[in-house]
C-alpha positions as CSV (number, residue, x, y, z in Angstrom):
1,M,0.0,0.0,0.0
2,N,2.8,2.4,0.9
3,T,4.6,1.5,-2.4
4,Q,1.5,2.5,-4.4
5,Y,1.3,5.9,-2.6
6,K,5.0,6.5,-3.3
7,W,4.5,6.0,-7.1
8,L,1.4,8.2,-7.0
9,L,3.5,10.9,-5.3
10,I,6.2,10.6,-7.9
11,L,3.7,10.9,-10.8
12,L,2.1,14.0,-9.3
13,V,5.5,15.7,-8.8
14,F,6.6,15.1,-12.4
15,G,3.1,16.1,-13.7
16,F,3.5,19.4,-11.8
17,I,7.0,20.0,-13.1
18,A,5.8,19.3,-16.7
19,C,2.9,21.7,-16.3
20,E,5.2,24.4,-14.8
21,S,7.6,23.9,-17.7
22,D,4.8,24.3,-20.3
23,D,3.6,27.4,-18.6
24,E,7.1,29.0,-18.7
25,N,7.5,28.0,-22.4
26,P,4.2,28.4,-24.1
27,D,5.7,27.7,-27.5
28,A,7.4,24.4,-26.4
29,G,6.8,21.7,-29.0
30,T,5.7,24.1,-31.7
31,E,7.8,25.1,-34.8
32,Q,9.1,28.7,-34.7
33,E,8.0,30.7,-37.7
34,V,10.8,32.4,-39.7
35,E,10.3,35.9,-40.8
36,I,10.8,36.3,-44.5
37,T,13.0,39.4,-45.3
38,S,14.2,41.1,-48.4
39,G,17.7,41.8,-47.0
40,E,19.3,44.6,-48.9
41,A,16.8,44.3,-51.8
42,D,13.6,46.2,-52.2
43,F,10.9,44.1,-54.0
44,S,8.1,46.7,-53.8
45,K,8.2,47.3,-57.6
46,F,9.5,44.3,-59.5
47,V,9.8,44.5,-63.3
48,A,10.9,41.6,-65.5
49,V,12.6,42.4,-68.8
50,G,13.3,39.9,-71.6
51,N,11.7,37.6,-74.1
52,S,9.6,34.4,-74.3
53,L,11.6,32.8,-71.5
54,I,10.0,35.1,-69.0
55,A,6.7,35.9,-70.8
56,G,5.3,32.5,-70.0
57,F,5.5,31.2,-73.5
58,T,5.2,27.4,-73.5
59,D,3.9,24.6,-75.7
60,G,4.4,26.7,-78.7
61,A,2.2,29.6,-77.7
62,L,1.4,32.3,-75.1
63,F,-1.8,31.7,-73.1
64,I,-3.2,32.5,-69.7
65,A,-2.1,29.4,-67.8
66,G,1.4,29.6,-69.1
67,Q,1.6,33.3,-68.2
68,E,0.4,32.6,-64.6
69,N,3.2,30.0,-64.3
70,S,5.9,32.3,-65.9
71,M,9.1,32.5,-64.0
72,P,8.8,36.1,-62.9
73,N,5.2,35.6,-61.8
74,I,6.2,32.7,-59.6
75,L,9.1,34.9,-58.3
76,A,6.8,37.8,-57.6
77,G,4.7,35.5,-55.5
78,Q,7.7,34.8,-53.3
79,F,8.7,38.5,-53.3
80,A,5.2,39.2,-51.8
81,L,6.3,37.4,-48.7
82,A,9.0,40.0,-48.2
83,G,7.3,43.3,-49.1
84,G,6.8,42.7,-52.9
85,G,4.0,44.6,-54.5
86,E,1.5,43.8,-57.3
87,F,2.9,42.1,-60.4
88,T,0.9,42.7,-63.5
89,Q,1.0,40.8,-66.8
90,P,-0.4,41.4,-70.3
91,L,-2.6,38.3,-70.0
92,M,-4.0,36.7,-73.2
93,N,-7.7,36.3,-73.7
94,D,-7.7,32.6,-73.5
95,N,-5.9,29.3,-73.0
96,V,-5.8,28.6,-76.7
97,G,-2.9,30.9,-77.7
98,G,-2.4,32.5,-81.0
99,L,-3.2,36.1,-82.2
100,L,-5.7,37.9,-84.3
101,L,-5.3,41.2,-86.2
102,G,-8.6,42.6,-87.4
103,G,-10.2,39.3,-86.7
104,T,-7.8,37.3,-88.9
105,Q,-5.3,34.9,-87.4
106,V,-1.7,36.3,-87.6
107,P,0.4,33.8,-89.6
108,G,2.9,32.0,-87.5
109,F,1.0,32.7,-84.3
110,G,-1.4,29.8,-83.9
111,P,-2.8,27.8,-81.0
112,R,-0.7,26.0,-78.4
113,F,0.3,22.3,-78.5
114,F,-1.1,19.6,-76.3
115,F,-0.1,16.0,-75.8
116,N,-2.6,13.8,-77.7
117,G,-1.3,10.5,-76.4
118,A,1.2,10.0,-79.2
119,G,3.0,13.3,-79.2
120,P,2.6,17.1,-79.5
121,A,-0.4,18.2,-81.6
122,P,-1.8,21.7,-82.2
123,L,-5.0,22.5,-80.3
124,D,-8.1,22.4,-82.5
125,A,-9.4,25.8,-81.5
126,L,-9.5,29.4,-82.7
127,P,-7.5,32.2,-81.0
128,T,-9.5,35.1,-79.5
129,T,-6.7,37.5,-78.6
130,E,-6.9,40.6,-80.8
131,I,-3.8,42.8,-81.1
132,G,-5.5,45.6,-83.0
133,V,-6.8,47.0,-79.8
134,P,-3.8,47.5,-77.4
135,L,-4.1,46.9,-73.7
136,T,-4.0,49.8,-71.4
137,G,-1.8,50.3,-68.3
138,S,1.7,49.2,-67.5
139,F,2.9,45.7,-67.1
140,S,5.4,44.3,-64.7
141,N,6.2,41.4,-67.0
142,M,7.9,43.0,-70.0
143,G,8.8,39.7,-71.6
144,V,8.3,40.0,-75.3
145,T,8.2,36.7,-77.2
146,G,10.6,36.7,-80.1
147,A,12.6,39.8,-79.0
148,K,16.3,39.9,-79.6
149,S,18.6,42.1,-77.4
150,F,18.5,45.1,-79.6
151,H,14.7,45.0,-80.0
152,L,14.4,46.2,-76.4
153,L,15.9,49.5,-77.5
154,A,14.1,49.8,-80.8
155,P,11.4,52.6,-81.2
156,G,8.4,51.4,-83.2
157,Y,8.8,47.8,-82.0
158,G,5.2,48.2,-80.8
159,D,3.8,50.0,-83.9
160,V,1.2,47.8,-85.6
161,T,2.1,49.3,-89.0
162,G,5.5,47.7,-88.7
163,L,3.9,44.2,-89.0
164,G,3.0,44.9,-92.6
165,V,6.5,45.4,-94.0
166,T,9.2,43.0,-94.9
167,P,11.2,42.4,-92.8
168,A,8.8,43.3,-90.0
169,T,9.9,46.1,-87.7
170,A,7.4,45.4,-85.0
171,N,6.4,42.5,-82.7
172,P,2.8,41.6,-82.4
173,Y,3.2,40.8,-78.7
174,F,4.7,44.2,-78.0
175,V,2.1,45.9,-80.2
176,R,-0.5,44.6,-77.8
177,M,1.2,45.9,-74.6
178,A,3.3,49.0,-75.6
179,S,2.4,52.3,-74.0
180,S,2.6,54.0,-77.4
181,P,3.6,52.9,-80.9
182,N,7.0,54.5,-80.6
183,A,7.8,53.4,-77.1
184,T,10.7,51.0,-76.5
185,V,10.5,48.0,-74.3
186,L,13.2,49.4,-72.0
187,E,11.4,52.8,-71.8
188,D,8.1,51.1,-70.7
189,A,10.0,49.1,-68.1
190,M,11.8,52.1,-66.7
191,A,8.6,54.2,-66.6
192,Q,7.5,52.0,-63.8
193,N,10.5,53.1,-61.6
194,P,11.5,49.5,-60.7
195,T,13.1,48.9,-57.3
196,F,14.1,45.4,-58.5
197,F,14.4,43.8,-61.9
198,S,15.1,40.6,-63.7
199,L,16.9,40.5,-67.1
200,W,16.9,37.4,-69.3
201,I,17.7,38.4,-72.9
202,G,20.0,37.2,-75.7
203,N,19.0,33.7,-76.5
204,N,17.0,34.8,-79.5
205,D,20.1,36.6,-80.8
206,V,21.5,33.1,-81.6
207,L,18.4,30.9,-81.3
208,G,16.8,32.5,-84.4
209,Y,19.9,31.4,-86.5
210,A,19.7,27.9,-85.0
211,L,15.9,27.5,-85.6
212,S,16.4,28.4,-89.2
213,G,19.1,25.7,-89.6
214,G,21.6,28.5,-90.1
215,D,20.2,29.2,-93.6
216,G,20.9,32.9,-93.3
217,S,17.3,34.1,-92.8
218,S,18.0,35.0,-89.2
219,P,21.6,35.9,-88.7
220,I,23.4,35.8,-85.4
221,T,23.6,39.2,-83.7
222,D,27.1,40.7,-84.0
223,T,28.9,40.2,-80.7
224,A,30.0,43.9,-80.6
225,V,26.4,45.0,-81.1
226,F,25.3,42.6,-78.3
227,E,27.9,44.0,-75.9
228,Q,26.9,47.6,-76.6
229,V,23.1,46.8,-76.2
230,Y,23.6,44.7,-73.1
231,T,25.7,47.3,-71.4
232,T,23.0,49.9,-72.1
233,L,20.3,47.6,-70.7
234,V,22.1,47.0,-67.4
235,T,23.3,50.6,-67.0
236,T,19.7,51.9,-67.5
237,L,18.0,49.3,-65.3
238,T,20.4,50.1,-62.4
239,S,20.3,53.9,-62.9
240,G,17.7,54.4,-60.2
241,S,19.7,52.2,-57.7
242,A,17.5,49.2,-58.5
243,K,18.9,45.8,-57.7
244,G,18.3,42.8,-59.8
245,V,18.9,39.2,-60.9
246,V,20.4,38.4,-64.4
247,F,20.4,35.2,-66.4
248,N,22.9,34.1,-69.0
249,I,22.1,32.3,-72.2
250,P,21.5,28.6,-72.3
251,N,23.2,26.3,-74.8
252,V,20.5,26.4,-77.5
253,T,21.7,23.3,-79.3
254,S,21.1,21.2,-76.1
255,I,17.3,21.6,-76.1
256,P,14.9,19.0,-77.5
257,Y,14.2,21.0,-80.6
258,F,17.6,19.9,-81.8
259,T,18.1,16.6,-80.0
260,T,14.8,14.7,-80.5
261,V,15.2,13.6,-84.2
262,P,18.3,11.4,-84.4
263,N,20.7,12.0,-87.2
264,N,21.3,8.2,-87.6
265,A,17.8,7.1,-88.2
266,L,18.3,5.9,-91.7
267,V,17.7,2.2,-90.8
268,L,18.5,-0.2,-93.6
269,S,18.3,-4.0,-94.3
270,V,21.3,-5.8,-95.7
271,E,19.8,-5.5,-99.2
272,Q,19.0,-1.8,-98.8
273,A,22.4,-1.0,-97.5
274,A,24.1,-2.8,-100.4
275,S,21.8,-1.0,-102.9
276,L,22.4,2.4,-101.5
277,T,26.2,1.8,-101.4
278,G,26.0,0.8,-105.0
279,F,24.1,3.9,-105.9
280,F,26.8,6.2,-104.5
281,Q,29.5,4.1,-106.2
282,A,27.6,4.9,-109.4
283,V,27.5,8.6,-108.5
284,T,31.3,8.5,-107.9
285,G,31.9,6.8,-111.3
286,L,29.7,9.2,-113.2
287,F,31.1,12.3,-111.6
288,T,34.7,11.0,-112.2
289,A,33.9,10.6,-115.9
290,S,32.3,14.0,-116.0
291,L,35.4,15.6,-114.5
292,I,37.7,13.8,-116.9
293,A,35.5,14.8,-119.9
294,G,35.9,18.4,-118.7
295,G,39.7,18.2,-118.8
296,T,40.5,17.3,-115.1
297,D,43.5,15.0,-114.7
298,P,42.2,11.4,-114.1
299,A,44.0,11.0,-110.8
300,D,42.7,14.3,-109.5
301,A,39.2,13.5,-110.8
302,Q,39.2,10.2,-109.0
303,A,40.5,11.7,-105.8
304,L,37.8,14.5,-105.8
305,A,35.0,12.1,-106.6
306,A,36.0,9.5,-104.0
307,Q,34.3,11.5,-101.2
308,Y,30.9,10.5,-102.7
309,A,31.5,6.8,-102.5
310,I,29.5,6.7,-99.3
311,T,29.0,3.2,-97.8
312,F,26.1,2.0,-95.7
313,E,25.5,-1.0,-93.5
314,E,22.7,-2.9,-92.0
315,G,20.9,-1.1,-89.2
316,A,21.2,2.6,-88.3
317,N,23.0,5.0,-90.7
318,R,23.5,8.7,-90.8
319,W,21.5,10.9,-93.2
320,I,22.9,12.7,-96.2
321,I,22.9,16.6,-95.9
322,D,23.3,19.4,-98.4
323,V,26.3,21.6,-97.8
324,P,27.5,24.7,-99.7
325,V,29.0,23.9,-103.1
326,S,32.8,24.5,-103.0
327,S,35.9,23.5,-104.9
328,T,36.5,20.7,-102.4
329,N,32.8,19.5,-102.5
330,P,31.5,20.4,-105.9
331,L,28.3,18.3,-105.6
332,G,27.4,20.0,-102.3
333,F,26.4,16.9,-100.2
334,R,27.9,14.6,-97.6
335,Q,26.9,12.2,-94.8
336,M,26.2,13.8,-91.4
337,T,28.7,13.5,-88.6
338,E,28.0,12.4,-85.1
339,D,27.7,15.9,-83.6
340,E,25.4,17.4,-86.3
341,L,21.7,18.0,-85.5
342,L,18.3,17.9,-87.1
343,V,15.5,20.3,-86.2
344,L,12.3,19.1,-84.6
345,T,10.1,20.4,-87.4
346,I,11.8,18.4,-90.2
347,D,9.3,16.4,-92.3
348,Q,9.7,13.0,-90.8
349,T,7.3,11.5,-93.3
350,A,9.6,12.6,-96.1
351,L,12.5,11.0,-94.2
352,A,10.7,7.7,-93.8
353,E,8.9,7.4,-97.1
354,Q,10.2,9.8,-99.8
355,G,14.0,9.4,-99.7
356,Y,14.6,12.7,-98.0
357,G,18.1,12.5,-96.5
358,S,19.2,9.8,-98.9
359,V,18.1,9.2,-102.5
360,A,14.9,9.9,-104.3
361,L,14.6,7.0,-106.8
362,T,12.3,7.8,-109.6
363,P,11.5,5.4,-112.5
364,D,13.8,7.4,-114.7
365,V,16.7,7.1,-112.3
366,L,16.2,3.4,-111.9
367,Q,16.3,3.0,-115.7
368,V,19.7,4.8,-115.8
369,L,21.0,2.5,-112.9
370,G,19.9,-0.4,-115.0
371,I,22.0,0.8,-117.9
372,L,25.0,1.0,-115.6
373,Q,24.4,-2.4,-114.2
374,A,24.3,-3.8,-117.7
375,G,27.7,-2.2,-118.5
376,G,26.3,0.5,-120.6
377,M,27.2,4.2,-120.6
378,P,24.5,6.7,-119.9
379,T,24.2,10.0,-121.8
380,P,25.2,13.2,-119.9
381,E,21.6,13.9,-119.4
382,Q,21.0,10.5,-117.9
383,A,24.0,10.9,-115.7
384,G,22.6,14.2,-114.5
385,L,19.4,12.4,-113.4
386,V,21.5,10.1,-111.1
387,L,23.5,12.9,-109.6
388,G,20.3,14.9,-109.1
389,A,18.6,12.0,-107.3
390,V,20.8,12.6,-104.2
391,N,18.2,14.1,-101.9
392,G,20.2,15.6,-99.1
393,I,18.6,17.3,-96.1
394,D,18.1,21.0,-96.7
395,D,20.1,23.6,-94.8
396,K,17.0,24.8,-93.0
397,D,16.4,21.4,-91.5
398,A,19.9,20.7,-90.0
399,L,22.7,22.3,-88.2
400,D,26.1,21.2,-89.5
401,S,29.3,21.3,-87.6
402,D,30.3,24.8,-88.9
403,E,27.0,26.2,-87.9
404,I,27.1,24.6,-84.5
405,S,30.6,26.1,-84.0
406,E,29.3,29.6,-85.0
407,I,26.5,29.3,-82.4
408,A,28.9,28.1,-79.7
409,D,31.4,31.0,-80.3
410,A,28.6,33.6,-80.3
411,M,27.0,32.2,-77.1
412,T,30.4,32.1,-75.3
413,Q,31.0,35.8,-76.1
414,Y,27.5,36.8,-75.2
415,N,27.8,35.1,-71.8
416,T,31.2,36.7,-71.2
417,T,29.5,40.1,-71.8
418,I,26.6,39.2,-69.5
419,K,28.9,38.1,-66.6
420,A,31.1,41.2,-67.0
421,A,28.0,43.4,-66.8
422,V,26.7,41.5,-63.7
423,D,30.0,41.8,-61.9
424,R,30.3,45.5,-62.6
425,A,26.9,46.2,-61.2
426,G,27.1,43.7,-58.4
427,L,23.9,41.9,-59.4
428,A,22.6,38.5,-58.6
429,F,23.5,36.0,-61.3
430,V,21.9,32.7,-62.5
431,D,24.0,30.4,-64.7
432,A,21.2,29.2,-66.9
433,N,23.6,27.7,-69.3
434,A,25.0,25.3,-66.7
435,F,21.4,24.4,-65.6
436,F,20.2,23.6,-69.2
437,N,23.4,21.6,-69.8
438,Q,22.7,19.6,-66.7
439,L,19.1,19.0,-67.8
440,A,20.5,17.5,-71.0
441,N,23.2,15.4,-69.3
442,G,21.7,13.4,-66.6
443,G,18.9,15.7,-65.4
444,V,18.3,17.8,-62.3
445,V,16.5,16.6,-59.1
446,F,13.7,18.9,-58.0
447,D,12.1,17.7,-54.8
448,D,11.0,14.1,-55.6
449,F,11.2,14.6,-59.3
450,L,14.0,14.1,-61.9
451,L,13.7,16.8,-64.5
452,E,15.4,16.2,-67.9
453,S,15.3,17.9,-71.2
454,D,13.7,15.0,-73.2
455,L,10.6,16.0,-75.1
456,V,7.3,15.1,-73.4
457,V,8.8,12.8,-70.8
458,G,11.6,14.9,-69.4
459,G,9.3,17.3,-67.5
460,A,11.5,20.4,-67.9
461,I,11.0,21.5,-71.5
462,S,7.5,22.0,-73.0
463,L,6.0,20.5,-76.1
464,D,7.6,23.0,-78.4
465,G,11.0,21.6,-77.6
466,I,12.4,25.1,-76.6
467,H,10.6,26.7,-73.7
468,P,10.4,25.5,-70.1
469,T,7.3,23.9,-68.6
470,A,5.6,25.4,-65.6
471,R,7.7,23.0,-63.4
472,G,10.8,24.0,-65.3
473,N,10.0,27.6,-64.6
474,A,9.5,26.7,-60.9
475,I,13.0,25.3,-60.5
476,I,14.5,28.2,-62.5
477,T,12.7,30.5,-60.0
478,N,14.4,28.6,-57.2
479,L,17.8,29.2,-58.8
480,A,16.9,32.9,-59.0
481,M,16.0,33.0,-55.4
482,D,19.2,31.2,-54.4
483,A,21.2,33.9,-56.2
484,I,19.1,36.7,-54.8
485,N,19.4,35.4,-51.2
486,T,23.2,34.9,-51.6
487,T,23.7,38.4,-53.1
488,Y,21.3,40.5,-51.1
489,G,20.9,38.6,-47.8
490,S,17.2,37.8,-48.2
491,N,15.7,34.5,-47.2
492,L,13.1,33.8,-49.8
493,P,11.7,30.3,-49.5
494,A,11.8,27.8,-52.4
495,V,8.6,26.7,-54.3
496,K,7.6,23.1,-54.5
497,A,7.8,21.1,-57.7
498,A,4.5,19.3,-57.2
499,D,2.6,22.6,-57.3
500,Y,3.4,23.0,-61.0
501,P,2.5,20.9,-64.0
502,T,4.7,19.6,-66.8
503,F,2.2,20.2,-69.6
504,Y,-1.4,21.2,-70.1
505,S,-4.3,19.1,-71.3
506,G,-6.2,19.8,-74.5
507,A,-9.3,20.4,-72.4
508,L,-7.7,23.3,-70.5
509,Q,-10.2,26.2,-70.5
């Protein structure tokens, strides 16, 4: 009995001590809230300047859901935790994408893509966003899809009349949001007196060249021009003591637009490989004879023509591409090398069924080949049919090694310019180039997800093969906040991957 009372006394004493301890520490057992601060930065007026990478362009179009999940809009949501103000965007009218001018769809600005179960497909819907009636007010998101660096300084880039000339001097997205027809993007950004800015510009200065296959229709911006423009942008944006975060240029040739269609997808049987090898031997023989007939020394003729004796084997082979005609390659074609790339928009039906990238065998060509097999000698006209049957991939559909080298050189110089400007101004810096390279080479872990750059399944790049998904934008936002926190002493919290989709359904309204 006494033992029972002793245990009861001990329990009462410890219960009293526990209650007393709780009374003295009312927050015991609860997690302390951390105050979110901006550090040395002022997020009260945030303006984002750039192109489609910040506009929210994704899945081949600009539309409301994509804009709501744009990188700067996600970033502004976190800024709001530390004194950030309202962030406005020039929202589209719908989740279809595409543009109208006077009620007619603007060519090249159609609806977004969606995943139809087999691959990206254009949405079967009509745009409703009219650019003929500009929006009113100012916009925190000054991302203009398609803009190159120098476009941000160009008066008239928002003048609708500039869309009707060749080449166009205006951009339909800026036409819709410009404060006046002659305003520049930078002027409209600075008119808002930003206290903090983001700047991500320059990829289109080299991407346009890459998207065109380097065919000359969209030349790479001269590096000296880029340096002058970029210096002006940073100097102006920081002129009112605003702080900011700056992104460099990703390696454009590492994105799915250039890595999805393999350059060795010419799959042949044993018989097909032998037949194609024989065809190019015939080309070599006919071209040798043509050179000799034109007065070239036989040994020199054989040496020059030997490059066209391309051999094929069973299984995967690389395509044939067109290259500039030169004294060393007078027929203007060769087989692709391992590092060369095909664009996502190449006609894959033509590749598979029409001899595009190899040989277009017509009945007339087959007849000439029959003459050769029988030991006969075709006429010059017939020989021309065989030489003309080589159906190399057009310049617009491929990036050859010289073009890839041009892109790499320009991008390196652009990024050197960007980093120098960042260092001079003491701004936060995001190495987007390193991030996109990592996406393409093993991927990046984001919470419980592995993001890679593979089209559709990778999760980071949208269905257009170029622009980030919403989840891709979210991890880029986290990179930006890491840089901002490190540079300015803020403690902005990261966003969660699961809160952002990888692509949108066709039923999105």
